[in-house]
KOLSE-270975 format. One line per 3 residues: number of its first residue (from 0); their letters; for each residue x, y, z of N, C-alpha, C. Coordinates in steps of 0.001 Angstrom, whole numbers, plus 524288, in hexadecimal, padded with zeros to 5 digits. Each point is the difference from the previous one (the first is absolute). Layout:
<sites>
NUM) a) X:Y:Z:X:Y:Z:X:Y:Z  ...
</sites>
This chain:
<sites>
0) mts) 89924:C30A3:4B495:7FCC7:7FD4D:803DC:7FA42:8002E:7FE84  7FE5D:80461:7FDA9:7FA91:8006B:7FE89:7FE9C:7FC29:7FBBB  80363:7FFBC:7FBE0:7FED4:7FC60:7FBBB:80022:7FA63:801D6
3) lst) 803A7:7FEA7:803A1:8004C:7FAB4:801F5:7FB1D:7FE98:80316  7FE2E:8039C:80316:7FB45:7FEFC:8030F:7FB58:7FF52:7FC6C  7FFC8:80325:7FBD8:7FB91:7FFA8:7FC74:7FFF7:7FAD4:7FD24
6) sas) 8049A:7FE53:7FE04:80023:7FB1A:7FD27:7FEF8:7FB5A:80394  801DF:80065:804D1:7FF0B:7FBB8:803A7:7FA42:7FF89:80153  7FD7A:80481:8008D:7FA78:7FFD7:80154:7FCC2:7FE0D:7FB89
9) saa) 801D1:800E8:7FB18:7FD01:7FE10:7FB94:800E3:7FA30:7FF1D  80494:7FDF6:801E4:80129:7FA88:7FF21:7FD98:7FC6B:80413  7FEF9:80200:804A4:7FDF7:7FCB3:80439:7FBEB:80304:80302
12) paa) 7FC56:7FD49:80251:7FC08:802A4:80312:8025A:80286:804D5  7FDA5:8043E:8019A:801F5:802D4:80487:7FF93:7FC9F:804D8  803DE:80068:8036F:7FFFE:7FD02:804DB:7FBBC:80205:80390
15) psl) 7FD7B:7FC89:802D6:7FBE5:801C0:80389:80235:80344:8046E  7FCF1:803B3:801AC:801A3:80368:80447:80036:7FCEC:80511  8042A:800E1:8030A:800A7:7FD51:804EE:7FE0F:80344:80492
18) gtp) 7FDEF:8048A:7FEDB:7FE23:80366:8042E:7FAE6:7FE01:80249  7FE68:8025D:80448:7FB22:7FE89:80290:7FB5C:80185:7FC97  7FC85:7FC69:7FEC8:7FB85:80153:7FCB4:7FC7C:803F1:802B7
21) tlp) 7FE06:8039D:7FCFC:7FC99:803FE:8022B:7FA52:7FE96:7FEE4  7FCA2:80164:803A5:7FA78:7FEF2:7FF59:7FD9B:80409:7FC5C  7FC20:7FE71:7FCEE:7FD41:803CB:7FCB7:7FD84:8044C:80351
24) rgv) 7FF81:80498:7FDC2:7FDDE:8046D:802F1:7FA7C:7FEEE:801DF  7FCE5:7FD56:7FCC2:7FAA6:7FED3:80190:7FFCB:7FC95:804CD  80391:7FC3B:8005D:8002D:7FC8F:80492:801B5:8030A:804CE
27) vls) 803F5:80348:7FF68:801DE:80327:8046D:7FBAD:8039A:801F0  7FD4D:80299:7FC64:7FBC7:80384:80186:7FB98:7FD05:802A8  7FE9C:7FB81:7FDE0:7FBC7:7FCE8:80255:8017B:7FE1A:80573
30) lal) 804E1:7FE64:800B5:801C5:7FE6C:80539:7FF9B:80482:803D6  801B8:8049E:7FE49:7FFB8:8048F:80372:7FA62:8013F:8017C  7FC6E:7FF8A:7FC35:7FA81:80119:80118:7FDAB:7FBFB:803C3
33) vys) 80106:7FAFD:7FF00:7FDC8:7FBEE:8035B:8023C:8005B:80585  80517:800E0:80066:8026C:8006D:8052A:7FDC1:8049B:8030F  7FFEE:8048F:7FD82:7FE73:804BC:802D4:7FA1A:80040:800E2
36) iws) 7FCF1:7FED6:7FBF1:7FA52:8009D:8006D:7FDA8:7FBD2:8038D  80135:7FB17:7FEF1:7FD8D:7FBDD:80318:801E5:80002:805A9  804AC:8020F:800F3:801C2:80081:80570:7FCE2:8041F:802E5
39) sty) 7FE47:803FE:7FD32:7FD35:80455:8027E:7FA21:7FF11:80077  7FDEE:7FC0F:7FD44:7FA54:7FF2A:80026:7FE13:7FE5C:80568  80351:7FD6B:802FD:7FE5C:7FE45:80535:7FEF0:804A7:8038B
42) lal) 80369:803E9:7FFC4:7FF2F:804AD:8032D:7FB68:80325:7FDE7  7FF8B:8005C:7FAD2:7FB92:802CE:7FDB3:7FAD8:7FD69:80174  7FFE7:7FAD2:80012:7FB45:7FD32:8017E:7FE73:8013B:8059E
45) rym) 803D3:80068:8035C:7FED4:80130:8057B:7FD7E:8055F:80089  801D0:803CB:7FCE3:7FD96:80534:8001A:7FA83:7FFDA:7FDA4  7FF3B:7FCCB:7FBEF:7FAF6:7FFE1:7FD5B:7FBB2:7FDF0:8038F
48) vvd) 8011F:7FBD0:802EA:7FBDD:7FD77:80307:7FEE4:802C4:80529  802C0:8043F:80119:7FEC6:802FF:804C0:7FA7E:80241:7FF99  7FE9E:80213:7FB65:7FAEA:80281:7FF4B:7FC8B:7FD48:7FBFE
51) lpp) 80233:7FC94:7FCD2:7FCF0:7FD62:7FBF8:7FF19:7FA4F:8018B  7FB56:7FDE2:7FEEE:7FEF5:7FA79:80143:803B4:7FC78:7FD03  8027F:7FC45:80295:80445:7FD09:7FD8D:7FE77:7FCE3:7FB2F
54) lss) 7FBBF:7FD01:80047:7FE87:7FCBA:7FB8D:7FDEE:80343:7FB79  7FC8D:803AB:8012B:7FD9F:80322:7FBD8:80403:8036F:7FD3F  8036C:8027E:80303:803EA:80361:7FD91:803EB:7FCC8:7FCD9
57) sga) 80170:7FB61:801E9:8037D:7FCA3:7FD02:7FD51:7FE20:7FB05  7FAE4:7FEAF:80075:7FD24:7FE59:7FB61:7FFAF:80445:7FBE8  7FEE5:804C4:801B3:7FFCC:80460:7FC55:8054E:800E6:7FD80
60) rfl) 80417:7FF60:80317:80555:800BF:7FE03:80130:7FC2B:7FB9F  7FF07:7FAFD:800E1:8015C:7FC09:7FC19:7FC4F:80027:7FB55  7FB03:800EA:800F7:7FC4F:80037:7FBA9:8013C:80490:7FC6A
63) lag) 80129:8047E:80236:8015D:80496:7FCD9:804F5:7FF04:7FCE3  803FE:7FDC4:8028E:804DF:7FEDB:7FD41:7FF1B:7FC0F:7FBA1  7FCC6:7FC01:80100:7FEE8:7FC18:7FC03:7FD25:80241:7FB53
66) vvm) 7FC3D:8036D:800F8:7FD18:8026D:7FBBD:8039C:80350:7FC9E  8037D:802F4:80283:803B1:8034D:7FD0E:80393:7FC99:7FCAB  80217:7FBCF:80255:8036F:7FC83:7FD0C:7FD0C:7FD61:7FB89
69) yaf) 7FB35:7FE4D:80104:7FCDE:7FD5F:7FBF9:7FEF0:803B0:7FB6A  7FE71:804CB:80129:7FEE7:803BF:7FBD4:804E8:80131:7FCD6  8047A:8007F:802A0:804EB:8011C:7FD4F:8017E:7FB7A:7FC6A
72) lra) 7FF94:7FB39:801F9:80172:7FB71:7FCE1:7FC59:7FF39:7FB5D  7FAFC:800D9:800DE:7FC43:7FF7A:7FBB0:80109:8041F:7FBCE  8016D:804C3:801B2:80135:80425:7FC3E:804CA:7FEA3:7FCBC
75) rga) 80375:7FCD5:80238:804B7:7FE6C:7FD2A:7FF2B:7FAF4:7FCEB  7FB31:7FE0B:7FFDD:7FEC7:7FB8B:7FCB8:80005:7FABA:802AA  80089:7FFD1:80530:7FFED:7FAF9:802C5:7FA96:7FD9F:7FFBF
78) aap) 7FFCD:7FAD2:7FFA0:7FAFC:7FD4A:7FFA9:7FD43:7FFFF:80544  7FAD1:80067:7FFE4:7FCEF:7FFC5:804D6:7FFD1:7FA61:801F0  7FFF0:7FF24:80522:7FFA9:7FAA6:80213:7FAD3:7FD74:7FE7F
81) sar) 8001F:7FAD8:7FF81:7FB33:7FD17:7FF15:7FCEC:7FF9F:80516  7FB34:7FE0A:7FFA7:7FCC9:7FF7A:804BB:802A3:7FC66:803F2  80256:7FBB2:7FE32:802B6:7FC68:80383:804BE:802A0:80273
84) qwa) 802D8:8030C:7FCF3:80490:802AE:80218:7FE77:8041D:80400  7FB8E:802A7:7FF25:7FE19:803B5:803E9:7FED4:7FD2C:80519  7FD83:7FB7A:7FFA4:7FE9C:7FD15:804B6:804E1:7FE27:802EF
87) lsa) 803DA:7FDFB:7FD1B:804CA:7FE32:80282:80319:80491:80246  80012:80462:7FD44:802B6:804A2:801FA:7FD6E:801FF:804FC  7FAC7:7FFBD:80024:7FD3B:801B9:804B4:80142:7FC70:8049D
90) atg) 80051:7FADE:7FF01:80126:7FC48:80437:80583:800CA:80221  803D5:80060:7FC8A:8055C:800CE:801CB:800B4:8056F:8024D  7FD59:803D7:7FDC8:80051:8054C:80221:7FD9D:8005B:80567
93) cam) 7FBE9:7FCF1:800FF:7FD8F:7FFEC:80529:803D2:7FDDA:8040D  802A7:7FBA1:7FEAA:803D5:7FDCC:803A5:80491:803B4:800D3  801B0:80274:7FBB6:80496:80358:80046:7FEE9:8051E:802D5
96) ffm) 7FBB0:802A0:7FE90:7FF1F:8054B:801F7:7FC50:80030:804AD  7FBEF:7FCA4:80011:7FC86:8000D:80488:802CE:7FDC9:804CA  80227:7FB4B:7FF5E:802B1:7FD8F:8046A:80578:8024D:800B1
99) gng) 802D7:8009A:7FBB7:8055E:801E0:8005C:8007A:8059D:801BD  7FCCE:8037C:7FDB9:80060:80590:8014D:7FBCC:801CF:803C4  7FB5E:7FD9F:7FFB6:7FBD9:8019B:8038C:8015F:7FEED:805AA
102) fva) 80228:7FB66:80115:8019C:7FEBF:80553:8044A:803AC:801D8  80392:80154:7FC71:80436:8039E:80167:7FDD2:80566:80146  7FC24:801C4:7FCEF:7FDBC:80522:800F2:7FD51:80046:80553
105) iaa) 7FD52:7FBC9:8018A:7FD7A:7FFE5:80525:80419:80016:8044F  80421:7FCE8:7FF51:8040E:7FFA9:8040C:8034C:804EB:80053  8002E:8031A:7FBBD:80362:80499:7FFE4:7FE86:8040B:8041F
108) rev) 7FB38:7FFC4:801FB:7FE6A:803A9:80416:80284:7FEBB:8053D  801E2:7FB26:80099:8021D:7FE4E:80509:805CE:7FEAF:7FFCA  80202:7FEFC:7FB66:80549:7FDDE:7FF83:80380:803EB:7FD30
111) psg) 804D9:800CF:801CE:803A5:8036F:7FD39:800F0:7FE22:7FA6A  80117:803AF:7FC8B:800B8:7FEA6:7FA7B:804A9:7FC5D:7FF31  80405:80067:8034E:8047C:7FC8E:7FF75:7FE96:7FA56:800FE
114) vta) 7FCB3:7FEFA:803EB:7FE3E:7FAAE:80112:7FCA7:7FE04:7FB7A  7FCB3:80369:7FDDB:7FCCF:7FE81:7FB7B:80371:7FE5C:7FB69  80418:802FA:7FF04:8038A:7FEBD:7FBB2:802A2:7FAC4:800DC
117) msi) 80184:7FEDF:804DA:8026D:7FAEC:80127:7FC35:7FB8E:7FF0D  7FB08:800E4:8013D:7FC19:7FBEF:7FF25:7FF62:7FED6:7FA31  7FF61:80406:7FCD5:7FF3E:7FF39:7FA67:804E2:7FDAA:7FD78
120) asv) 8048C:800FE:80254:804D2:7FDC8:7FDE3:80007:7FA14:8004E  7FC8A:7FDC1:80337:7FFF0:7FA4D:800A0:7FCF2:7FD3E:7FBBD  7FDF8:802CF:7FC29:7FD08:7FD83:7FBBE:80321:7FB9F:7FD5F
123) plf) 8050D:800D7:7FE93:802E5:7FBB4:7FD90:80083:7FB33:80379  7FFDD:800BF:80527:8004D:7FB84:8038B:7FB2B:7FC92:7FF68  7FB66:8026E:80036:7FB2B:7FD07:7FF79:7FF83:7FDA4:7FA8C
126) lta) 801B1:802E9:7FC08:7FFB4:7FDFF:7FAA7:80360:7FB25:7FF58  804C4:80025:80218:80371:7FB7C:7FFA0:7FDD4:7FB60:80314  7FDC1:80123:8048C:7FDA9:7FBCA:80324:7FB66:7FD81:7FD2E
129) fea) 7FCAE:80327:7FD8D:7FB8A:7FDE0:7FD17:801DB:7FCCD:7FB57  8040E:801DE:7FD49:80211:7FD17:7FB90:80232:7FAB8:801C2  80275:7FFF1:804A4:801F9:7FB0B:80218:7FB80:7FC4A:8011C
132) glg) 7FBA2:80210:801EF:7FB6E:7FCBD:800F4:7FDA1:7FDDC:7FB0E  800F6:80297:7FB98:7FDF6:7FE37:7FAF7:803D2:7FC78:7FD1D  80457:7FEB6:80299:8039D:7FC43:7FDAF:80520:8022A:7FE17
135) qrp) 800D5:80528:8003C:804EA:80240:7FE41:803BA:8002D:804AC  8036B:7FC31:80068:80351:7FF73:80492:803E9:8047B:8005F  80059:8029A:80475:803C2:80449:80090:8058B:7FDF2:800A3
138) slr) 803CB:80315:7FE5E:80578:7FE95:800AB:801A3:800DF:805AF  804B6:7FE4A:80140:801FC:800C6:80551:80064:805CA:80147  8018F:8031F:7FC28:8005A:805AA:800C5:7FAA2:8024B:80109
141) qcg) 7FC1B:7FE3C:7FD1D:7FAB9:801F0:800D2:7FDD4:7FE5A:8054C  80146:7FB41:801AD:7FE4C:7FE49:80538:8024E:8037F:80439  804EA:8016D:7FF53:8025F:80395:803BA:7FD59:80551:7FFF3
144) gla) 7FEA9:801D7:7FB54:7FD3B:804F9:7FF9F:7FAAF:7FFCD:8028F  7FD33:7FB9E:7FF2E:7FAE2:7FF6A:8027B:80082:7FFE7:805EF  803E7:7FD3B:801FD:800B7:7FFB2:805A8:8012F:80562:80250
147) lgf) 8037A:802E5:7FD81:80143:8053D:801E3:7FB4B:8039E:7FFAF  7FD6B:7FFED:7FB7F:7FBA2:80397:7FF2A:7FB7C:7FF09:803B4  7FE71:7FB23:80092:7FB94:7FEDF:8036D:80168:800C8:805C1
150) agv) 804FA:7FF59:8015F:801B0:80161:80549:7FF40:805E0:800E4  80107:8031B:7FBF5:7FF17:8059E:8006B:7FA41:8014F:8008C  7FC94:7FD27:7FD2B:7FA5D:800F0:80073:7FE21:7FEC9:80586
153) vcm) 801D2:7FBAC:80231:7FE83:7FE8E:80552:801EB:80413:803E2  804CD:801BB:7FF44:80235:80400:80376:7FCF5:80516:7FF8A  7FE62:8015B:7FB3F:7FCF8:804C5:7FF2C:7FACA:7FFB8:802D1
156) cas) 7FD6B:7FB86:7FFAB:7FAFE:7FF68:802AB:800AD:8005B:805E8  8040C:7FD6A:801FC:800DD:7FFFC:805A9:80141:80569:8020D  802C0:80320:7FCE5:80190:8052A:801D4:7FBC4:8041A:7FF3E
159) sva) 7FC27:7FEED:7FC98:7FC1C:80400:7FEB2:7FA8F:7FED7:80212  7FEFF:7FB2C:801AF:7FAB1:7FE98:80187:7FE2C:8031B:804BB  80390:80186:8037B:7FE76:802DD:804B1:7FE0A:80579:7FEAC
162) tag) 80248:80270:7FBF7:7FE82:80557:7FE96:7FC16:80037:7FB8B  80041:7FC4D:7FC65:7FC9B:8001A:7FB57:7FB31:7FC9B:80097  80001:7FC49:80394:7FB79:7FCA2:800C2:7FED7:7FCB9:7FB35
165) sai) 7FAFE:7FFC4:7FE9B:7FE5E:7FCB1:7FB9C:801EA:80216:7FAC0  801A0:804F3:7FFD2:801CC:8023C:7FB0F:804C8:7FD21:7FDF0  80340:7FDFA:8037B:804B5:7FD5B:7FE2E:7FEA3:7FB01:7FD1A
168) wll) 7FBAA:7FD7B:80171:7FE73:7FB34:7FD4B:7FDF4:80133:7FA8A  7FDBF:80499:7FF45:7FE83:8019B:7FABC:804D3:80089:7FC8C  80448:801E2:8024F:804D4:80091:7FD04:80277:7FAB9:7FEBD
171) vla) 7FEE2:7FC14:80320:801EB:7FAC1:7FECC:7FCD5:7FDA1:7FB84  7FADF:80112:7FFE7:7FCA6:7FDD4:7FBEC:80095:802E3:7FAC5  80166:80509:80028:8005B:80307:7FB2E:803CB:7FDA8:7FC0D
174) pvg) 804D0:7FEA2:8017F:80385:7FDA3:7FC16:7FE1D:7FAB5:7FE0C  7FCCB:7FD49:80310:7FDB2:7FB19:7FE20:7FC8A:80120:7FB3F  7FCF6:80443:8004C:7FCC0:80185:7FB8E:80335:8012D:7FB2B
177) wav) 80459:802CD:800B1:8035F:80135:7FB93:8025A:7FB04:7FDA6  801B2:7FC58:8036C:80262:7FB2D:7FE1A:7FC0A:7FCAB:7FD09  7FB40:7FF88:80210:7FBE5:7FD04:7FD59:7FECC:80274:7FAB4
180) asl) 7FF90:80531:7FFE3:7FEE9:802AE:7FB11:80460:7FF27:7FC0F  804DD:7FFE1:801DB:80463:7FF21:7FC7C:7FFC4:7FA8B:7FDA0  7FEB8:7FC21:80333:7FF8B:7FAAA:7FDFB:7FB9E:7FF92:7FBFD
183) ltr) 7FB82:80262:80138:7FB9C:7FFBC:7FC62:80133:802EE:7FAF0  802C4:8045E:8006D:80144:80315:7FB5E:80357:7FCDD:7FC37  80389:7FCDE:80216:80356:7FCCF:7FCA9:7FCEF:7FBBE:7FD31
186) rcn) 7FBCD:7FE41:8024A:7FD2F:7FB77:7FDF6:7FAFE:80171:7FD18  7FE7F:804EA:80025:7FB1D:801A4:7FD90:8010F:80295:7FABB  7FC28:7FFDB:7FCAD:80055:80289:7FAEA:7FE47:805AA:8008F
189) lpt) 803A5:80347:801CA:7FEE1:80589:800BF:8014A:80308:7FB0C  7FE42:804E4:7FF96:80180:80337:7FB84:805EE:8007F:7FFA9  801E7:80128:7FB61:805A2:8005E:7FF37:80203:8055B:8019A
192) gam) 804F5:80018:8018F:802A0:804ED:80124:7FD9B:802FE:80487  8004D:8052F:7FF88:7FE22:80368:80428:7FA16:7FFDC:8009C  7FD31:7FE03:7FC13:7FA55:7FFB4:80070:7FE66:7FC71:8047E
195) aga) 8032A:7FC0B:80130:7FED1:7FC9E:80474:80015:80323:8050E  803D1:80377:80085:80044:80345:804A9:7FB67:803B7:80065  7FE7A:80252:7FBA0:7FB93:80396:8000B:7FAFC:7FD30:80196
198) aql) 7FF28:7FB4C:7FDD3:7FB48:7FD0A:80150:80006:7FE4C:805B7  80493:7FE7D:8020D:80053:7FE70:80574:7FF26:804A8:803A1  80218:8047A:7FE94:7FF1E:804B0:80321:7FA36:80158:80043
201) mgg) 7FD52:7FFA5:7FB97:7FA6D:80139:7FFDF:7FCD9:7FC05:80325  80135:7FAF7:7FF4F:7FD30:7FC01:802E7:80102:80056:805D4  804EC:800B7:80182:80148:8007C:80582:7FDC3:804EC:8026B
204) gas) 80029:8044D:7FD15:7FDC7:804E1:801FF:7FA28:7FF98:800DD  7FD46:7FD81:7FC5D:7FA58:7FF52:80095:7FEB9:7FCA6:804C3  80310:7FBD8:800F0:7FF00:7FCA5:80489:800E7:802EF:80517
207) lli) 803D3:80373:80028:800F8:8031A:804B1:7FB93:803D9:80106  7FDFC:80269:7FBE0:7FB9C:80397:800A9:7FB32:7FD20:80205  7FEFF:7FB64:7FDDB:7FB87:7FCE3:801D1:800CA:7FE61:805B5
210) ggf) 804BD:7FE5E:80154:80120:7FE72:8055F:7FF6F:80485:803CC  801E7:80491:7FE78:7FF7A:80488:80366:7FA58:80188:800E2  7FCDA:7FFBE:7FBDC:7FA72:8013B:80084:7FD42:7FBFD:80376
213) alg) 80162:7FAF5:7FF49:7FD88:7FBDC:80317:8014D:80083:805C7  8049F:801E2:8013F:8019C:8009A:8056F:7FE48:80534:8025D  7FD35:8031A:7FCFD:7FDE5:804DE:8020C:803C6:80484:8002F
216) erm) 80400:7FFDF:7FCCE:803A2:80467:7FFF0:7FD46:804D5:7FDCD  80089:80457:802BC:7FDA0:804E7:7FE53:803BA:80481:80129  7FF89:80420:7FCE4:802EA:804CF:8010C:7FCF3:80331:80403
219) ttv) 80239:800B3:80497:7FD44:802DF:80424:80204:8058A:800A2  804B9:80108:7FE4F:8024A:8053A:8006B:802B8:80164:7FAE6  80107:804F1:7FF53:802FF:801BF:7FB71:805AA:7FE5D:800CB
222) paq) 8023C:7FCF8:7FC62:80559:7FE1B:800C6:803F9:8046D:7FFE0  80432:7FF44:802D5:80431:803DE:80016:802D1:80017:7FAC1  802A5:80458:7FF10:802D1:8008D:7FB10:80430:7FBCA:7FF6F
225) sal) 80282:7FE83:8044E:80412:7FC01:7FFBD:7FDCE:7FAD0:7FE1F  7FB38:7FE9E:801AA:7FD98:7FB1B:7FE4A:7FEC3:8002C:7FA31  7FE09:8046A:7FE20:7FEB9:8007F:7FA71:804EB:7FFEA:7FCA3
228) laf) 80421:80297:801CE:804EF:7FFEF:7FD1A:80244:7FA80:7FFD6  7FF97:7FD40:80467:801EE:7FAA0:8001D:7FCE9:7FC95:7FC3C  7FADD:800CC:7FFBF:7FCBB:7FD01:7FC61:801B0:8010B:7FA60
231) gyl) 800A5:804EC:7FE91:801AC:8014E:7FAB5:8055D:7FDC9:7FEBB  80389:8002D:803CA:80542:7FDD8:7FF2E:7FFC4:7FA26:7FEFD  7FCB8:7FD4A:802FA:7FF9A:7FA5A:7FF64:7FD8C:7FE88:7FAC5
234) vvf) 7FC44:8031B:7FE24:7FD93:7FEE6:7FAF1:803F3:800BA:7FB95  80262:8049D:7FFCC:80358:80164:7FB92:8053A:7FD29:80042  8029C:8006F:80471:80546:7FDDE:8006F:7FFF7:7FA44:801AE
237) gsi) 7FD43:7FED1:8043F:8001C:7FAB5:80200:7FDA9:7FC05:7FC53  7FB80:80140:7FD97:7FD41:7FC32:7FCC5:8017E:80054:7FA40  7FFBC:8049E:7FDAE:800D4:8006E:7FA5D:805D0:7FFE5:7FEA1
240) igy) 80301:803BC:8020E:8058A:80058:7FE8D:8031A:7FB75:80249  7FF46:7FEE3:8050B:802F4:7FBCA:8026E:7FECC:7FABC:7FD9F  7FB08:7FEEF:7FF12:7FE7E:7FAF3:7FDC4:801FC:7FF79:7FA66
243) saa) 7FFC5:80437:7FCFB:801FC:7FFD7:7FAA3:805E4:7FF18:7FFEF  802D5:8027F:803A0:805A8:7FF31:80051:80144:7FA5C:80167  7FCF5:7FDB2:8038D:800E4:7FA8E:8017D:7FF02:7FC5C:7FB64
246) lyl) 7FBEC:800FB:7FCF7:7FEEF:7FCD4:7FB5F:80467:8007B:7FC03  80229:804C2:7FF6D:80461:800CB:7FC64:804B6:7FCBA:801AB  8010A:7FFDA:8051A:80460:7FCED:801F9:7FF31:7FA32:7FEF3
249) lrn) 7FB3F:7FE23:800B8:7FEEB:7FA7B:7FF20:800F8:7FE76:7FA57  7FF3B:803C1:7FC70:800B8:7FEDA:7FA73:80599:800E3:7FE25  80301:80351:802A6:80503:801C0:7FDE3:804A9:7FF24:80391
252) asa) 7FF36:7FDA8:8048D:8045C:7FF0B:80396:7FFD6:7FA5A:801CD  80446:7FE40:80252:8002A:7FAB7:80212:7FC24:7FF70:80482  7FE7F:7FB2D:80118:7FC32:7FF13:80427:80204:801EB:80543
255) gla) 8050B:7FF1B:80121:8022E:801BA:804F4:7FFF1:805E3:8008D  80142:802C7:7FBBB:80006:805B1:8002E:7FA75:80226:8003E  7FC70:7FDA1:7FD11:7FA9C:801E8:7FFDD:7FD47:7FF77:80540
258) tsy) 8018C:7FC0F:8030D:7FD86:7FF2A:8051D:80361:801DF:80482  8041C:802E9:7FEE4:80380:801D2:80422:7FD55:803C8:803B9  7FBA3:80263:7FE51:7FD34:80384:8038D:7FE11:7FD21:804DC
261) ayv) 7FF85:7FACB:7FFAC:7FDF0:7FCFF:80466:80365:80081:804D3  8052C:800C1:7FF3F:8035A:800AB:80491:8024D:80580:80072  7FF63:8032E:7FBF4:801DB:8056B:8004A:7FBDB:8038B:80277
264) npv) 7FB19:7FF56:7FE64:7FBE0:80388:801CE:7FF1E:7FFFE:805DF  80023:7FB7A:802AD:7FF32:80041:805AD:803FF:8036A:802CE  804EF:7FFB4:7FE43:80411:80336:8026F:7FEE7:805C9:7FF1A
267) lai) 7FEA2:80168:7FB2F:7FED0:80577:7FED1:7FB07:801C5:802BF  7FC1F:7FC8B:8006A:7FB1B:8016F:8029C:800E9:8011E:805C8  8034E:7FCEE:80281:80140:800F8:80580:802BF:80544:80095
270) alg) 8039E:8012D:7FC67:802C9:80506:80039:7FC43:8048C:7FF28  7FC65:7FF82:7FC3E:7FC3E:80433:7FF07:7FC54:800B1:804A3  7FE47:7FBB0:8024D:7FC95:8005C:80485:80294:802AC:80493
273) atl) 8051A:7FF13:800A8:802D5:8026A:80452:8010E:805C3:7FF07  80167:8016E:7FB27:8017F:80568:7FEE0:7FB58:8038A:7FEF5  7FC04:7FE0C:7FD43:7FB84:80341:7FE94:7FB3C:7FF12:80373
276) gge) 7FF77:7FB50:80207:7FB5D:7FEBC:8031A:800E4:7FFDC:805D6  804D3:800D5:801AF:80123:7FFEA:8058A:7FF48:7FAAF:80284  80066:7FBCB:7FCFB:7FF49:7FAC3:80223:80517:7FE07:80267
279) rlg) 7FF6D:7FD2A:8042D:80483:7FDA9:80295:7FEF2:7FA35:800DC  80351:7FCBF:7FDCD:7FF65:7FA5D:8008C:803E7:7FDFD:80404  7FE25:7FC8F:8035B:80357:7FDC2:803FD:803BE:7FBF9:7FDD2
282) psa) 803A0:7FE15:8034F:803D6:7FC1C:7FE32:7FD7D:7FB06:7FDE2  7FBB7:7FE46:8026E:7FD72:7FB32:7FE24:7FDCF:800B1:7FA80  7FD93:8048F:7FEF1:7FDDF:80103:7FACE:80457:80059:7FBF1
285) lls) 80453:80275:8016F:8045C:80065:7FC56:80269:7FAA5:7FEF0  8005D:7FCC0:80410:801ED:7FAB2:7FF36:7FC59:7FCF3:7FC6C  7FAE3:800BB:800B2:7FC32:7FD6C:7FC96:800E0:8018D:7FA59
288) gll) 800B6:80511:7FF19:800E7:801D6:7FAAD:804F4:7FDC9:7FDAA  8041B:7FF9F:8032C:804EE:7FDD0:7FE12:7FF4E:7FA50:7FE68  7FD27:7FCFC:8031D:7FF25:7FA7C:7FEBE:7FCB2:7FF62:7FB12
291) vvs) 7FBC3:80310:7FF9D:7FC9A:7FF9F:7FB6C:802F0:80180:7FB0B  802C1:80463:8002D:802DD:801D8:7FB61:8043B:7FC16:7FE78  802BE:7FDCA:803D9:80415:7FC2E:7FED2:7FDAC:7FB1E:7FD76
294) gvl) 7FB8E:7FE35:8021A:7FD81:7FB6E:7FDB4:7FE29:800F7:7FA76  7FDA1:8047D:7FF13:7FE26:80148:7FABE:80493:800A7:7FC42  80444:8023E:801E5:804A3:800AB:7FCB0:80206:7FABB:7FE23
297) llv) 80004:7FC22:80369:801A7:7FABF:7FE6C:7FC50:7FDB6:7FBE7  7FAF4:80112:8008C:7FC2C:7FDC8:7FC61:8005D:80274:7FA95  7FFF1:8052D:7FFCA:7FF9A:80290:7FAE5:80521:80000:7FD03
300) ter) 80459:7FEC0:8028C:804FF:7FFA5:7FD3F:8015E:7FA63:7FEAB  7FC73:7FC64:8012C:800DE:7FA86:7FE8C:7FFA4:7FF60:7FA12  803C9:7FD76:7FDBA:7FFFB:7FF06:7FA5C:7FD91:7FAB1:7FEF0
303) rpn) 7FBA8:7FFFE:7FD31:7FD60:7FB19:7FEAF:7FFED:7FF51:7FA1C  800CC:7FB2F:7FE14:80022:7FF19:7FA58:7FB03:801A7:7FD3D  7FB83:7FF77:8029A:7FB0B:80131:7FD66:7FE07:80574:80153
306) a) 80389:80360:801E7:7FE48:80540:80172:7FE47:802F3:7FB29
</sites>
C-alpha cells in the first residue's frame, strides 16, 4: 500500500483537501485584537472623560499614537509623506478624529458606552448612503440593510434623547465624519500603507488639541487614576495595536471579514458595559442595537464585483 500510494502521488497531483479552510494565524490574532480591543474602547473612553477634558485628551491620545507609529515606520525605512500628502492626511484626519471621535468623547459623559458603540456601528450605513448619492446604486440587499439600520438610528435617538439630550445628536453626527473621511481617503493621494494611518492620527490629534484649546478646555483637578489608566489603554491598545491590527486585516483578509467588527463590536461593547461598567440598557435601546447591527450585517456581507 505504501509503494502504491507513493507511485500514485508521483504520477498525479495531490487531490485538494475537502476540509474547512483555516484562517492564517495572523488573521485570527488580528480579529481577536480588533474584536476585544475596539469593543472595550467605548467603556475606556467613558472612564477617561470623567476627569480629563474630552477634546484635549483625545487629541493627545491620537497625536501620541501617530508620532509613535510614524517613528516606527520611518525606522523601518518607510518614506515620509510629501507636503501635499501631509495636507490631505490632516484634512481626512480632522473629519475622522475631530468629528468622528471628538464628538463621541464629548457625548461619552452623558451616554452609556453601549449606545455609543451602536452609534459608531452605523458608519457603513452613512458610507453606503453617500456612495449612492455619488452614483453607486445600492443593491436590493443593501437597500434593506439601509432601511433596517437607519430605523435603528431613529429608534436610538427616540429612546435616548430624554436622558442624553443634545449629546445623542453628537453621536448621530460622529459616524457622518467617519463616512466622509472614508470617502475622501479612497479618493485622495495619501501615503502608502500604515504611514497613511500615522499621518491621519497626527493630523486628527492636532486638530482636537486646537479645538480643545479654542473651547477653553483646562485641567482643573488632578485626574483620578482610572482616567489616566484609561488614557494609557486607549493610546497603546486602542490606537496603536488596534489600528495596526485593523490595517493588517484590510491587507490580508477578505473585505467582509476585515469589516466584521462593525457588527461584532457593538454586541461586545454592550456586554462589557453591562458587566464592567454597570450599565443597563432598556428594551428600546436594545431594539435599536439589533436593528443597526442587522442592517450593517446585510451591508458588509454584500458581495460586489468591484469590491
